[in-house]
N, C-alpha and C positions, 0 to 999 in steps of 0.2 A: 554251520551251525545246525545240530540235528534239532528239527521240530517235531515235537510229538504230536500235536494236533492244533487244528485252527477252526474257525467258525466260518461259514460262508459269508455272514454280514452281522455286525453287531446291531442289534435292535433293529431288526428288519420291518418293524411296523411303523417307524417314525422317520421323517425327513427333517432334521433339527436346522434351525437357521445358523448355529454358531459353529458347528462342526461337520464334517462330511457324513453323510448317510445316504441310504438308498432303500426304497420301498421294496421288499421282496415277499410276494404272496408265497403260499404254500406251493402251489402249482410252479411258479417261477423257480423257486429253489429246488423243486424236485427235477425240472429240467437241467438247472445249472449244476446240481451236485454230480450229475452223470458225465457232465463235460469235464469237471474238475476231476473226477475220478479217472476218466480215460487219460487225462494229461498226467496225472500222477503215476499211473500204472505205466504209462509210456516212458516216463522219466525214471522209472525205479524207486519212486518215493513211497515211503511206507508210513508218512504222515496220516493221521487220523483225521477226518472230516465230520464235523458236527453241524447240525441245521439248527433252525429256529432261533436261538441265542436272543431271545426276548422273554417276556413276562409270562408266568405260570397261567395266567387268565387266556392266554392263546392257545392252550394245549389242544382242545377238542379241534379247532379248525385244522391243526397241525395233523392230528392223528388221522383225520379223513382227507385232507388234502395233500399231505406229503407222505405219510408212512402207508397209505394205501396204494401207492404206485410201487410195484413190485421193483422196477429198475432203480428207483430212488431208494428204496428200502436196502437193495443189494449194494448200492454205492456209497451209502452213509453209515458212518460207525456210531453216531448218537445225537442225542438232543442237549443243547446248552441252554442255560437259564440264568438271566441275573434276576432279581427279586424286586420288582417295583409294584406289580399288581398281582392280585391273586394269592392263592395259598398253595404250600409246598404239598399239599395234598393232591394236586392235580398232576404232579410227577408220578403219582402211583397209577393213574389212568394212562399216563405216557407209557410207563414201564410194562403195563398189560398189554398195550396195544404193540409194543417193540420188545419183547422180553430179553432179546439177546443184544440189546443195544445199550451203550452206557448212557448214563444222564449225569451231566456235570453241573453244579452251581457255580457259574463262571464270574458273577459280579454282584456283590452287595457290602454293604457296611453294617455289621451287627454290633450292638452296644450293650454292654451290661449283662445283668442275669435274663433279661428277655431275650437278648440276641443270642445267647448260649442256648436258650430253649428253642429259637428258630432254626440254629444250626443242627440241633439234634431233631428237629423236625424235618430237615433235608435229608439227614442220613436215614431217618425212619421211612422216607418216602423214596428211597432209591437213588437218591444223588450220592455220587461217590466222591464229589470233591466240593470243598467251599473254598473260594477265592475271595479275599477281602479286596474291595474296591478302593484304589490309592492306598499303598503300603506306607509311604512316607511323603509328608510335605515339611515346608520350613515354617517358621515362625510370620512369614508374610504370606502364607498359602500358596507357595510357589514351589518349584516352577511347575506351571500348568497353563495350557491355553484353551481349557474346555470351557463349556458354558455353565458349568455348577461349581459353586463353592465347595470345596472340600471339608467334610468334617474333620475333627481331630481323627489323625490315623494312627496306625499301630506304633508308629516311630516319628517324632517330631525332630527337626533338625533346627538348631538355632541359626537364624539367617546372617547373624553378624560373626558367626564363628565358622571355621572350616571343620572344627573338631567337636563341637558342642552338640549333643542329642541326648533326648531322652524317651523312654518307653511310656506308652499310656497303659492304663489297667487292660484294655483289651489286648494288649499285646500278651500279657500273661493269661486272659482268659483262653485265647486262643491256643496257648501252649498246652492247654489242658488236653486238647485235641491232638495237635501236631507232634508232641511228645509220647503220647500213650495210645494212639492208633497207628500201628506200623502199615507201611504200604501191604496191600494184599488182605487186609483184615476183612473178616466177614461179621457183618452184625446178626446178633442172635435176636429174634423177636422178642421185644420187650413192652 
């Protein structure tokens, strides 16, 4: 299975009680990414490696504690963010610190017009992706073993039927991005 990219640790600033986690400081990830890159190169893997994968409000510590390490800079392909604290405007500072590195919005649930406005904010601040957190659940909020109750998702499956499902309004709102922004598109300042 070809894997395009992965992050070194999901939400590296927390150690949750209900699911696996690992605290990773910027300096720890700077050392770790070099080992992962060596292993990938040795195995002939071209999978991209992303650091941080945590909130926007952690940006400055990562600029100074990760991207300032030249070896980590060379080994890493970009920064990943979920959006639970901070503003997407922090991604602008990340872009300025590492202008040749990708920035991906890897996890969040955006709802309604305010959510669409947030997604536009991600794109305006150098994020080249938006990934909705949890694409489909059933009417029993499953299957999942996580610590958090899932909000209504893009698709909801009827738990009592193998074939029953429906799309939420957010499915159609996200379609405005996925249908009309082709891969490789470049945003013009707006």
